[in-house]
C-alpha positions as a Markdown table, in Angstrom:
| # | Residue | x | y | z |
|---|---|---|---|---|
| 1 | Met | 13.5 | 11.9 | 25.4 |
| 2 | Lys | 11.0 | 10.8 | 22.8 |
| 3 | Thr | 11.5 | 12.7 | 19.4 |
| 4 | Thr | 9.5 | 10.6 | 17.1 |
| 5 | Phe | 5.7 | 10.1 | 17.4 |
| 6 | Thr | 2.8 | 8.3 | 15.6 |
| 7 | Thr | -0.6 | 9.9 | 14.6 |
| 8 | Lys | -3.5 | 8.5 | 12.7 |
| 9 | Ile | -5.1 | 10.4 | 9.7 |
| 10 | Ala | -8.8 | 10.3 | 8.6 |
| 11 | Ala | -10.4 | 12.1 | 5.8 |
| 12 | Leu | -13.8 | 13.6 | 4.7 |
| 13 | Asn | -15.0 | 14.3 | 1.2 |
| 14 | Ile | -16.6 | 17.8 | 1.0 |
| 15 | Ala | -18.5 | 18.2 | -2.1 |
| 16 | Ala | -20.2 | 21.2 | -3.4 |
| 17 | His | -22.8 | 20.0 | -5.9 |
| 18 | Arg | -22.6 | 21.9 | -9.5 |
| 19 | His | -19.3 | 23.2 | -8.5 |
| 20 | Thr | -16.2 | 21.3 | -9.7 |
| 21 | Asn | -13.5 | 23.8 | -9.6 |
| 22 | Ser | -11.1 | 24.4 | -6.9 |
| 23 | Asp | -12.0 | 28.3 | -6.6 |
| 24 | Thr | -15.2 | 27.0 | -5.3 |
| 25 | Tyr | -13.5 | 24.9 | -2.4 |
| 26 | Glu | -11.2 | 27.8 | -1.6 |
| 27 | Arg | -14.2 | 29.9 | -1.0 |
| 28 | Ile | -16.1 | 27.4 | 1.1 |
| 29 | Leu | -13.0 | 26.9 | 3.5 |
| 30 | Ser | -12.5 | 30.7 | 3.6 |
| 31 | Asp | -16.2 | 31.1 | 4.7 |
| 32 | Ala | -16.2 | 28.4 | 7.1 |
| 33 | Phe | -13.0 | 30.1 | 8.7 |
| 34 | Ser | -14.4 | 33.7 | 8.7 |
| 35 | Ile | -17.6 | 32.6 | 10.4 |
| 36 | Arg | -15.8 | 32.0 | 13.7 |
| 37 | Gln | -18.9 | 30.3 | 15.0 |
| 38 | Pro | -18.3 | 27.2 | 17.6 |
| 39 | Ile | -20.2 | 24.3 | 17.0 |
| 40 | Lys | -21.4 | 22.0 | 19.5 |
| 41 | Leu | -20.2 | 18.3 | 19.2 |
| 42 | Arg | -21.6 | 16.5 | 22.2 |
| 43 | Gly | -22.1 | 17.5 | 25.6 |
| 44 | Asp | -20.3 | 20.7 | 26.6 |
| 45 | Arg | -17.6 | 20.1 | 23.9 |
| 46 | His | -17.6 | 22.4 | 21.0 |
| 47 | Ala | -15.4 | 22.8 | 17.9 |
| 48 | Leu | -14.1 | 25.8 | 15.9 |
| 49 | Leu | -11.8 | 26.0 | 12.8 |
| 50 | Arg | -8.9 | 27.5 | 14.4 |
| 51 | Ser | -6.5 | 28.6 | 11.7 |
| 52 | Ile | -6.1 | 28.2 | 7.8 |
| 53 | Ser | -2.9 | 28.8 | 5.9 |
| 54 | Pro | -3.0 | 28.6 | 2.0 |
| 55 | Tyr | -0.5 | 26.2 | 0.2 |
| 56 | Thr | 0.5 | 27.5 | -3.4 |
| 57 | Glu | 1.9 | 26.1 | -6.6 |
| 58 | Ser | 3.0 | 28.4 | -9.3 |
| 59 | Gly | 1.3 | 31.2 | -7.5 |
| 60 | Lys | -2.2 | 29.3 | -7.4 |
| 61 | Ile | -3.7 | 28.1 | -4.1 |
| 62 | Val | -3.9 | 24.3 | -4.1 |
| 63 | Gly | -4.8 | 23.7 | -0.6 |
| 64 | Phe | -5.2 | 25.0 | 3.1 |
| 65 | Gly | -3.5 | 23.8 | 6.1 |
| 66 | Gly | -4.4 | 24.6 | 9.5 |
| 67 | Ser | -6.1 | 23.3 | 12.7 |
| 68 | Ile | -9.3 | 22.8 | 14.5 |
| 69 | Val | -9.7 | 23.3 | 18.3 |
| 70 | Thr | -12.3 | 21.6 | 20.4 |
| 71 | Phe | -13.0 | 22.7 | 23.9 |
| 72 | Ile | -15.6 | 22.7 | 26.8 |
| 73 | Asp | -17.8 | 25.7 | 26.9 |
| 74 | Ile | -19.6 | 25.9 | 30.2 |
| 75 | Asp | -23.2 | 27.1 | 30.4 |
| 76 | Lys | -23.0 | 29.7 | 33.1 |
| 77 | Asn | -26.8 | 29.1 | 33.5 |
| 78 | Asp | -26.3 | 25.5 | 34.7 |
| 79 | Lys | -26.7 | 24.6 | 38.3 |
| 80 | Trp | -23.5 | 24.3 | 40.7 |
| 81 | Tyr | -23.1 | 22.1 | 43.6 |
| 82 | Asn | -21.5 | 23.4 | 46.9 |
| 83 | Leu | -19.3 | 20.5 | 48.3 |
| 84 | Ser | -18.7 | 22.4 | 51.8 |
| 85 | Lys | -22.4 | 22.8 | 52.4 |
| 86 | Ser | -23.3 | 19.5 | 50.6 |
| 87 | Lys | -26.2 | 21.2 | 48.7 |
| 88 | Glu | -27.0 | 22.8 | 45.3 |
| 89 | Ala | -25.2 | 26.4 | 45.3 |
| 90 | Asp | -27.7 | 29.4 | 45.1 |
| 91 | Asp | -27.3 | 32.0 | 42.7 |
| 92 | Ser | -25.6 | 34.5 | 45.0 |
| 93 | Glu | -22.9 | 32.0 | 45.4 |
| 94 | Val | -22.4 | 31.4 | 41.8 |
| 95 | Gln | -22.4 | 35.1 | 40.9 |
| 96 | Glu | -19.9 | 36.1 | 43.7 |
| 97 | Gln | -17.5 | 33.3 | 43.4 |
| 98 | Ile | -17.5 | 32.1 | 39.9 |
| 99 | Ala | -16.3 | 34.5 | 37.0 |
| 100 | Ile | -15.1 | 32.9 | 33.9 |
| 101 | Pro | -14.2 | 35.3 | 31.0 |
| 102 | Glu | -16.5 | 34.7 | 27.8 |
| 103 | Asn | -13.0 | 34.3 | 25.7 |
| 104 | Leu | -11.5 | 31.6 | 27.9 |
| 105 | Lys | -12.5 | 28.0 | 27.3 |
| 106 | Leu | -11.6 | 24.8 | 29.1 |
| 107 | Lys | -9.7 | 21.8 | 28.2 |
| 108 | Pro | -8.7 | 22.8 | 24.4 |
| 109 | Lys | -7.6 | 20.0 | 22.2 |
| 110 | Phe | -5.9 | 20.7 | 18.7 |
| 111 | Phe | -6.1 | 18.7 | 15.7 |
| 112 | Asp | -4.0 | 19.7 | 12.2 |
| 113 | Phe | -5.8 | 19.3 | 8.7 |
| 114 | Tyr | -4.9 | 19.7 | 5.0 |
| 115 | Phe | -7.6 | 20.4 | 2.8 |
| 116 | Asp | -6.8 | 19.6 | -0.9 |
| 117 | Leu | -8.8 | 21.8 | -3.4 |
| 118 | Met | -8.7 | 19.8 | -6.3 |
| 119 | Ser | -9.9 | 16.4 | -4.7 |
| 120 | His | -11.9 | 18.4 | -2.0 |
| 121 | Thr | -10.5 | 15.9 | 0.5 |
| 122 | Phe | -10.2 | 17.3 | 4.1 |
| 123 | Ala | -7.6 | 15.1 | 5.8 |
| 124 | Phe | -7.0 | 15.4 | 9.6 |
| 125 | Thr | -5.1 | 13.9 | 12.6 |
| 126 | Lys | -7.7 | 11.6 | 14.1 |
| 127 | Asp | -5.7 | 10.5 | 17.1 |
| 128 | Asn | -2.5 | 12.6 | 18.2 |
| 129 | Arg | -0.7 | 12.4 | 21.6 |
| 130 | Gly | -3.8 | 11.2 | 23.5 |
| 131 | Asn | -6.4 | 13.4 | 21.9 |
| 132 | Ser | -9.0 | 12.0 | 19.5 |
| 133 | Leu | -11.6 | 13.2 | 17.0 |
| 134 | Ser | -13.5 | 10.9 | 15.1 |
| 135 | Pro | -14.4 | 11.4 | 11.4 |
| 136 | Leu | -18.1 | 11.1 | 12.2 |
| 137 | Thr | -17.9 | 13.8 | 14.8 |
| 138 | Leu | -16.0 | 16.0 | 12.5 |
| 139 | Lys | -18.6 | 15.3 | 9.8 |
| 140 | Ser | -21.3 | 16.5 | 12.2 |
| 141 | Tyr | -19.3 | 19.8 | 12.9 |
| 142 | Phe | -19.3 | 20.5 | 9.0 |
| 143 | Asp | -22.9 | 19.5 | 8.5 |
| 144 | Gln | -24.0 | 22.0 | 11.1 |
| 145 | Leu | -21.5 | 24.7 | 10.0 |
| 146 | Phe | -22.7 | 24.4 | 6.6 |
| 147 | Gln | -26.1 | 25.4 | 7.6 |
| 148 | His | -25.1 | 28.9 | 8.3 |
| 149 | Pro | -26.7 | 31.6 | 5.9 |
| 150 | Ala | -23.3 | 32.2 | 4.6 |
| 151 | Phe | -23.3 | 29.0 | 2.7 |
| 152 | Ser | -26.7 | 29.6 | 1.1 |
| 153 | Arg | -25.1 | 30.7 | -2.1 |
| 154 | Tyr | -24.0 | 27.0 | -2.8 |
| 155 | Glu | -26.7 | 24.9 | -3.8 |
| 156 | Ser | -25.7 | 22.1 | -1.4 |
| 157 | Ile | -22.7 | 20.7 | 0.4 |
| 158 | Glu | -22.3 | 17.1 | 1.2 |
| 159 | Val | -20.0 | 15.9 | 3.7 |
| 160 | Thr | -18.7 | 12.2 | 3.7 |
| 161 | Val | -16.5 | 10.2 | 5.8 |
| 162 | Ile | -13.9 | 8.3 | 3.4 |
| 163 | Gln | -14.3 | 4.7 | 4.3 |
| 164 | Glu | -12.3 | 1.7 | 4.1 |
| 165 | Pro | -12.9 | -0.8 | 0.9 |
| 166 | Glu | -12.2 | -3.8 | 3.3 |
| 167 | Thr | -15.5 | -3.5 | 4.8 |
| 168 | Leu | -17.2 | -3.8 | 1.6 |
| 169 | Glu | -15.4 | -7.0 | 1.0 |
| 170 | Lys | -16.7 | -8.1 | 4.3 |
| 171 | Ile | -20.0 | -7.5 | 3.2 |
| 172 | Trp | -19.7 | -9.3 | 0.0 |
| 173 | Arg | -18.3 | -12.5 | 2.0 |
| 174 | Leu | -21.3 | -12.7 | 4.2 |
| 175 | Leu | -22.8 | -16.2 | 4.2 |
| 176 | Lys | -26.1 | -14.6 | 3.6 |
| 177 | Ile | -27.1 | -11.2 | 2.9 |
| 178 | Asn | -30.7 | -10.3 | 3.9 |
| 179 | Lys | -30.8 | -6.7 | 3.1 |
| 180 | Leu | -28.4 | -4.0 | 1.4 |
| 181 | Glu | -28.7 | -0.4 | 1.8 |
| 182 | Ile | -26.7 | 2.0 | -0.5 |
| 183 | Tyr | -26.6 | 5.9 | -0.1 |
| 184 | Val | -25.0 | 8.1 | -2.8 |
| 185 | Ala | -25.0 | 11.8 | -3.2 |
| 186 | Arg | -24.0 | 13.3 | -6.4 |
| 187 | Pro | -20.6 | 12.4 | -6.8 |
| 188 | Asn | -17.9 | 14.8 | -8.2 |
| 189 | Ser | -15.2 | 12.5 | -9.1 |
| 190 | Pro | -14.4 | 11.8 | -12.9 |
| 191 | Gly | -14.8 | 7.8 | -13.0 |
| 192 | Asp | -17.4 | 6.3 | -15.6 |
| 193 | Val | -19.6 | 4.9 | -12.6 |
| 194 | Glu | -19.6 | 8.2 | -11.1 |
| 195 | Arg | -20.4 | 10.0 | -14.1 |
| 196 | Ala | -23.4 | 7.6 | -14.5 |
| 197 | Ile | -24.6 | 7.9 | -11.3 |
| 198 | Tyr | -24.3 | 11.9 | -11.4 |
| 199 | Lys | -26.3 | 11.9 | -14.8 |
| 200 | Lys | -29.1 | 9.7 | -13.3 |
| 201 | Leu | -29.4 | 12.1 | -10.5 |
| 202 | Glu | -29.5 | 15.1 | -12.7 |
| 203 | Asp | -31.9 | 13.6 | -15.0 |
| 204 | Asn | -34.2 | 13.0 | -12.2 |
| 205 | His | -33.5 | 16.5 | -10.4 |
| 206 | Ala | -32.2 | 14.6 | -7.4 |
| 207 | Gln | -29.2 | 15.4 | -5.1 |
| 208 | Asp | -28.9 | 11.8 | -3.7 |
| 209 | Met | -30.6 | 8.5 | -3.9 |
| 210 | Gln | -30.8 | 5.6 | -1.5 |
| 211 | Thr | -31.4 | 2.0 | -2.8 |
| 212 | Thr | -32.5 | -0.8 | -0.7 |
| 213 | Tyr | -32.7 | -4.5 | -1.6 |
| 214 | Arg | -34.2 | -7.1 | 0.4 |
| 215 | His | -33.8 | -10.8 | 0.0 |
| 216 | Asn | -36.4 | -13.3 | -1.2 |
| 217 | Ala | -37.5 | -15.7 | 1.4 |
| 218 | Gly | -35.0 | -18.6 | 1.9 |
| 219 | Glu | -32.5 | -16.8 | -0.3 |
| 220 | Ser | -29.4 | -14.5 | -0.1 |
| 221 | Leu | -29.0 | -11.4 | -2.0 |
| 222 | Gln | -26.4 | -11.8 | -5.0 |
| 223 | Pro | -25.4 | -8.3 | -5.6 |
| 224 | Thr | -24.5 | -7.7 | -9.6 |
| 225 | Glu | -21.2 | -6.3 | -10.6 |
| 226 | Gln | -23.0 | -2.9 | -11.3 |
| 227 | Val | -24.4 | -2.9 | -7.6 |
| 228 | Lys | -20.7 | -3.4 | -6.5 |
| 229 | Gln | -19.4 | -0.5 | -8.4 |
| 230 | Glu | -22.0 | 1.7 | -7.2 |
| 231 | Ser | -21.2 | 0.5 | -3.6 |
| 232 | Lys | -17.5 | 1.5 | -4.2 |
| 233 | Val | -18.7 | 5.1 | -5.3 |
| 234 | Ala | -20.6 | 5.2 | -1.9 |
| 235 | Leu | -17.3 | 4.9 | -0.1 |
| 236 | Lys | -16.5 | 8.4 | -0.8 |
| 237 | Asn | -19.9 | 10.0 | -1.4 |
| 238 | Gly | -22.3 | 8.1 | 0.9 |
| 239 | Phe | -22.5 | 4.8 | 2.8 |
| 240 | Val | -23.3 | 1.0 | 2.4 |
| 241 | Lys | -25.0 | -0.9 | 5.2 |
| 242 | Ala | -25.9 | -4.6 | 5.1 |
| 243 | Ser | -27.7 | -7.1 | 7.4 |
| 244 | Gly | -27.5 | -10.9 | 7.3 |
| 245 | Arg | -25.5 | -13.8 | 8.5 |
| 246 | Asp | -21.7 | -14.4 | 8.8 |
| 247 | Val | -19.7 | -17.4 | 8.3 |
| 248 | His | -20.7 | -18.8 | 11.8 |
| 249 | Asn | -24.3 | -18.2 | 10.8 |
| 250 | Lys | -24.5 | -15.5 | 13.3 |
| 251 | Pro | -26.7 | -12.2 | 12.8 |
| 252 | Val | -24.5 | -9.3 | 11.7 |
| 253 | Thr | -24.8 | -5.7 | 10.5 |
| 254 | Leu | -22.1 | -4.0 | 8.6 |
| 255 | Ser | -21.9 | -0.3 | 7.8 |
| 256 | Thr | -18.9 | 1.2 | 5.9 |
| 257 | Glu | -19.6 | 4.5 | 7.6 |
| 258 | Gln | -18.5 | 3.1 | 10.8 |
| 259 | His | -15.2 | 2.1 | 9.5 |
| 260 | Pro | -13.2 | 5.2 | 8.0 |
| 261 | Thr | -10.0 | 4.7 | 6.3 |
| 262 | Ile | -7.1 | 5.3 | 8.7 |
| 263 | Leu | -3.6 | 5.9 | 7.7 |
| 264 | Pro | -0.8 | 5.9 | 10.4 |
| 265 | Ala | 1.9 | 8.3 | 10.0 |
| 266 | Glu | 5.2 | 9.1 | 12.0 |
| 267 | Tyr | 6.4 | 12.6 | 12.7 |
| 268 | Lys | 9.2 | 14.2 | 14.5 |
| 269 | Ser | 8.7 | 16.8 | 17.4 |
| 270 | Gly | 8.2 | 20.2 | 15.8 |
| 271 | Gln | 7.3 | 19.0 | 12.5 |
| 272 | Asn | 4.6 | 20.7 | 10.6 |
| 273 | Leu | 1.7 | 18.3 | 10.5 |
| 274 | Ser | -0.1 | 20.0 | 7.8 |
| 275 | Asp | 2.8 | 19.2 | 5.6 |
| 276 | Leu | 2.7 | 15.8 | 6.8 |
| 277 | Ile | -0.8 | 15.3 | 6.0 |
| 278 | Arg | -0.2 | 16.9 | 2.5 |
| 279 | Ser | 2.4 | 14.4 | 1.6 |
| 280 | Ile | -0.1 | 11.5 | 1.9 |
| 281 | Val | -3.7 | 13.1 | 1.1 |
| 282 | Ser | -3.5 | 11.6 | -2.2 |
| 283 | Lys | -3.9 | 8.1 | -0.6 |
| 284 | Phe | -7.4 | 8.7 | 0.1 |
| 285 | Thr | -8.5 | 9.0 | -3.3 |
| 286 | Glu | -6.6 | 6.3 | -4.8 |
């Protein structure tokens, strides 16, 4: 009997602008849980923040573990097909034979997480025992959830997929870069480049910026070191997208947002996955 399993961990950066202390992120996740609002992902599949549990150090909350559930929510007003009659079922058949309690949902899938308050990193099981939840899908969940009136007390909350640095290196190695797009929202990280970008946005009363570079005819873009450093910031606070030609002179488009950082991890049957995720969450901010 198999007792050891492998999962894949991905992460989001959840940044509340003008709010840098851990208490803010404690309130954000508590608000998200208290709303109890299923969010549509795609098709009939919805998601819900299922549970949260605080982690403490020296009596202070430092993070939250928990799980997200996704499920199929059937629209009772949809049309039904009667196989025995080979035709669309009429309303009377549906009302007489189909009765699904509102609190029961089909095909639940569960994904564990750990939310680190200091780095505001939300790390979760992307793949686990045949179930999958992509970082972009989870980003969409939070983007929609944060539109709820309960979050109006925060100026804005930006959700970014944490992306692998290797994609940037692939962009710099392109034979020719015709177009380079860099999107950065106001970063909360303490680095020098992050602080410079934050100040630039603050000075211009902006919450984000998108810079586009286009090549001169017959030439390739030659990104400066400053542009490369700003691109690194975008890996946790935005995205970078480039189009050009690869080493085989074939047209190519690369986007860092399509290549999240993924960390494999092994666990034993019955192990608390939030504990596991917490033990490696710092790797997403290295």
